[in-house]
Each structure stands twice: as C-alpha cells, then as structure tokens.
N, C-alpha and C positions, 0 to 999 in steps of 0.2 A: 411539488418537490419540497419535501420537509427534511432537511438535514439536521439531525439533532446531535446529541453529545455521543451517541452510540457509535457513529462513524469514526469519531476521535478515539474512542475507547478501543475500537476494532484495530485501527492502525497502530495504536500504542501496544496492544497485546501482541500484534504480529512482529513489532520491533523487539519486544522483551524476549519473546520465544526464540526469535532468530539470534538475538545476542547471547542468550543462554546456550543455544545449541552450538553456535560458532565457538564460544569459549570451551565448551567440553571437547569439541572436535579438536581444537588447538592443543589443549592439554594432552589429548590422546595422540598428538603428532600427526593428525590428518589435516594439515594445513590447506591443502588444495580443496578438500571437500568443505571445509570451514568457509573458504572464499566463495565457492558456488553456492553454499546455502545462504550466506549474506547477499549474494547477487539475486538469488531466487526470491528472497524476501523482499528486496528492493523492487523487483519486477512486479510482484504481486500488489504491493503498496501504490506503485505507479499505475497499475491497471485500474485499482480502485479510484485514484484521484482522476485519472482520465475519464472515467464513467461519470464522475461528479461534474467535471468541467464539460462534458457532452450534454448532460441534463441542464446545466446553466446556460449553454448556448441555445438549447431548444426552448427554454423558457423565455430568454431575452427575444429569440425570433417570434415566438407567440406573442410576446408582449407588444411588439412594433409591428406585428403582421407582415413580416418580411418573407418573401418567397423566393 
C-alpha cells in the first residue's frame, strides 16, 4: 500500500472541478443542481477516503496477524 501525492492531487482536482461547476450553476440560477453537484463531489471524495481507510486497516491486520 503506497499512497503518494497523486491521491492528494486527485482529491484536490475533484474539489476544484466541483467548486467551479457549482459556481457556474449558481450563476445560472440552478441552485438545487449546484447543491446536488457539491453533494456528489463530497460522496466521491468520501468513497476514495473510505477505500484508503480500508486498505489501512487491512495492512494493520496483516502486520499484527489478527484474524
């Protein structure tokens, strides 16, 4: 499990894209869709982080031979 800088860049890129899309939608008067877009971006980032946490627990389990 090697987590490099690329995962940080991926999360940052998702945040930037979601922020830009949300601002464009708010300017167009589509506030509800902008909120849903922000929520979708948050869920995507949380899934990425959840996967990393799962890998962390697996590596700790393998380290201490827990079954």
